[in-house]
C-alpha positions as CSV (number, residue, x, y, z in Angstrom):
1,M,16.2,-10.7,4.0
2,I,12.7,-11.6,4.1
3,R,10.7,-9.4,2.2
4,I,7.0,-9.0,3.6
5,G,4.2,-7.6,1.3
6,L,1.6,-5.8,3.2
7,T,-1.6,-5.3,1.5
8,G,-5.4,-4.8,2.2
9,S,-8.2,-2.9,0.6
10,I,-9.4,0.4,1.6
11,G,-10.4,0.9,5.3
12,M,-9.0,-2.3,6.4
13,G,-6.2,-0.8,8.6
14,K,-3.2,-1.3,6.5
15,S,-1.5,1.9,7.6
16,T,-2.1,1.1,11.4
17,S,-0.7,-2.5,10.6
18,A,2.3,-0.9,9.0
19,K,3.0,1.4,12.0
20,L,2.7,-1.9,14.3
21,F,5.6,-3.5,12.2
22,A,7.6,-0.6,12.5
23,E,7.0,-0.2,16.2
24,A,8.1,-3.8,16.4
25,G,11.4,-2.7,14.6
26,I,10.7,-3.9,11.1
27,P,11.7,-1.3,8.6
28,V,8.9,-0.4,6.4
29,N,8.6,1.3,2.9
30,D,5.2,2.9,2.5
31,S,4.5,3.3,-1.1
32,D,1.9,5.9,-0.4
33,A,4.2,8.0,1.4
34,V,6.6,7.6,-1.8
35,V,3.8,8.6,-4.1
36,H,3.0,11.6,-1.9
37,D,6.8,12.6,-2.1
38,L,6.9,12.1,-6.0
39,Y,3.7,14.2,-6.4
40,N,5.7,17.2,-4.6
41,G,8.8,16.4,-6.9
42,E,9.9,14.0,-9.5
43,A,6.7,13.1,-11.0
44,V,5.1,16.7,-11.1
45,P,6.3,17.6,-14.9
46,L,5.5,14.0,-16.1
47,V,1.7,14.0,-14.5
48,E,1.4,17.6,-16.0
49,A,2.5,16.4,-19.3
50,A,-0.2,13.5,-19.3
51,F,-3.0,15.3,-17.5
52,P,-2.5,19.2,-18.3
53,G,-3.8,21.4,-15.3
54,S,-3.5,18.8,-12.8
55,T,-0.7,20.6,-11.1
56,G,0.0,23.6,-9.3
57,D,2.6,25.4,-7.0
58,G,5.1,22.7,-8.1
59,K,3.3,19.7,-7.0
60,V,0.4,17.5,-8.2
61,D,-3.0,18.7,-7.1
62,R,-4.7,15.1,-6.0
63,Q,-8.2,17.2,-6.2
64,K,-7.7,18.0,-9.9
65,L,-6.1,14.9,-10.9
66,S,-9.2,12.9,-9.1
67,L,-11.6,14.8,-11.2
68,K,-9.7,14.2,-14.3
69,L,-9.7,10.6,-13.6
70,A,-13.4,10.3,-12.6
71,D,-14.1,12.1,-16.1
72,D,-11.8,9.5,-18.0
73,P,-11.1,6.4,-15.9
74,S,-8.8,5.0,-18.8
75,G,-6.5,7.6,-17.3
76,F,-5.5,5.6,-14.2
77,K,-3.6,3.3,-16.7
78,R,-1.6,6.4,-18.1
79,L,-0.9,7.4,-14.2
80,E,0.3,4.1,-13.4
81,A,2.6,3.9,-16.0
82,I,4.0,7.0,-15.0
83,V,4.2,6.5,-11.1
84,H,4.8,2.8,-10.7
85,P,8.4,2.6,-12.3
86,L,9.4,5.6,-9.8
87,V,7.7,3.9,-6.9
88,H,9.8,0.6,-7.8
89,K,13.0,2.4,-8.1
90,R,12.5,4.0,-4.6
91,E,11.5,0.6,-3.5
92,R,14.8,-0.9,-4.7
93,R,16.9,1.7,-3.2
94,F,15.2,1.2,0.2
95,L,15.8,-2.7,-0.2
96,E,19.5,-2.0,-0.8
97,R,19.8,0.2,2.3
98,Q,18.3,-2.2,4.7
99,R,20.3,-5.2,3.1
100,Q,23.4,-3.0,4.0
101,A,22.0,-2.4,7.4
102,G,21.6,-6.1,7.9
103,A,17.8,-6.2,8.5
104,D,16.5,-9.8,8.6
105,M,13.0,-8.6,7.0
106,V,11.4,-5.6,5.7
107,V,7.8,-4.7,5.0
108,L,6.8,-3.3,1.8
109,D,3.4,-1.6,2.2
110,I,1.8,-1.6,-1.1
111,P,-2.0,-1.0,-1.4
112,L,-2.2,-2.4,-5.0
113,L,0.1,-5.6,-4.5
114,F,-1.8,-8.0,-6.5
115,E,-3.3,-5.4,-9.0
116,T,0.1,-4.2,-10.1
117,G,2.0,-7.7,-9.8
118,A,4.1,-6.7,-6.8
119,D,3.2,-10.0,-5.5
120,K,5.9,-11.5,-7.4
121,R,8.6,-9.2,-5.7
122,V,7.9,-10.3,-2.2
123,D,8.7,-13.5,-0.1
124,K,5.7,-13.6,2.2
125,I,2.1,-11.6,1.9
126,V,0.5,-10.2,4.7
127,V,-3.1,-9.0,4.1
128,V,-5.1,-6.9,6.5
129,S,-8.8,-7.6,6.9
130,C,-11.7,-6.9,8.8
131,D,-15.7,-6.9,8.5
132,P,-17.1,-5.4,5.5
133,Q,-19.4,-3.5,7.7
134,I,-16.6,-2.0,9.8
135,Q,-14.7,-1.2,6.7
136,R,-17.5,0.7,5.1
137,E,-18.2,2.7,8.5
138,R,-14.4,3.4,8.6
139,V,-14.1,4.5,5.1
140,L,-17.7,6.6,4.8
141,A,-16.2,8.5,8.0
142,R,-13.2,10.1,5.9
143,P,-13.6,13.7,4.8
144,G,-14.9,14.0,1.4
145,M,-15.6,10.4,1.0
146,T,-18.9,9.7,-0.7
147,E,-20.8,6.1,-1.4
148,E,-20.0,6.5,-5.2
149,K,-16.2,7.3,-4.6
150,F,-15.9,4.5,-2.2
151,N,-17.5,2.0,-4.8
152,M,-15.0,3.3,-7.4
153,I,-12.3,2.6,-5.1
154,L,-13.4,-0.9,-4.3
155,S,-14.0,-1.6,-8.0
156,R,-10.2,-1.0,-8.8
157,Q,-9.2,-3.3,-5.8
158,T,-9.0,-7.3,-5.8
159,P,-11.7,-8.5,-3.7
160,D,-10.9,-9.0,-0.1
161,A,-11.9,-12.7,-0.1
162,E,-9.5,-13.1,-2.9
163,K,-6.6,-11.4,-1.2
164,R,-7.2,-13.4,1.9
165,A,-7.0,-16.6,-0.1
166,R,-3.7,-15.6,-1.6
167,A,-2.2,-14.3,1.9
168,D,0.3,-16.1,4.0
169,Y,-0.9,-14.3,7.0
170,V,-4.1,-12.3,7.7
171,I,-4.4,-9.6,10.3
172,D,-7.8,-9.2,11.5
173,T,-8.1,-5.5,12.4
174,G,-11.9,-5.4,13.3
175,R,-11.0,-6.1,17.1
176,S,-8.8,-4.0,19.0
177,I,-5.3,-2.2,18.3
178,D,-3.8,-4.7,21.0
179,A,-5.4,-7.7,19.1
180,A,-3.7,-6.6,15.8
181,R,-0.4,-5.9,17.8
182,A,-0.4,-9.4,19.0
183,Q,-1.1,-10.7,15.5
184,V,1.7,-8.7,14.1
185,T,4.1,-9.8,17.0
186,E,3.1,-13.4,16.2
187,I,3.8,-13.0,12.3
188,I,7.4,-11.5,13.1
189,A,8.3,-14.5,15.4
190,D,6.7,-17.2,12.9
191,L,8.9,-15.8,10.1
192,R,12.0,-15.6,12.5
193,R,11.4,-19.4,13.5
194,K,11.6,-20.3,9.7
195,P,14.9,-20.7,7.6
196,Q,15.8,-17.5,6.0
197,I,14.9,-16.9,2.5
198,E,17.8,-16.6,0.2
199,E,17.9,-13.6,-2.4
């Protein structure tokens, strides 16, 4: 079973690309969705202990947590130490389920693939990219997004050029959805043409 690591900087179209893989019948494990789920359950007491006052109504309040991290950026490491092992555990469960189901490939949608060393857990890397101006317009159009917040997020992400240099495949999302879909279809076909990767 080929494990595809899908990544890309903020606003590059990674979520859309993940949906295109899913539409093509490839199982996708969405790390962001897993984190969202953990923030409504398993991670809540651990996050509250590390960041008092960052939870409410039995879930992590992302707004409060963001404010705490903005005040103290060193908190990112503490948060990652809580969340990443839980995400990794869910990922292992997902892989086991897909292996038992006989999937020939899966997509692990991991925003911080390189930053967290998750690139070592995948067989192939697909990076989603587009022109920086398009990226900027997409991100600044999001509710509550500011230049400052955008720059802070970018500062924590591996530069796009480096990601592209380390990728096996690059999806350009700066054109149309159909163009992106065609690239996804070609990546899947190319991987199926090659010998299967042994576990």
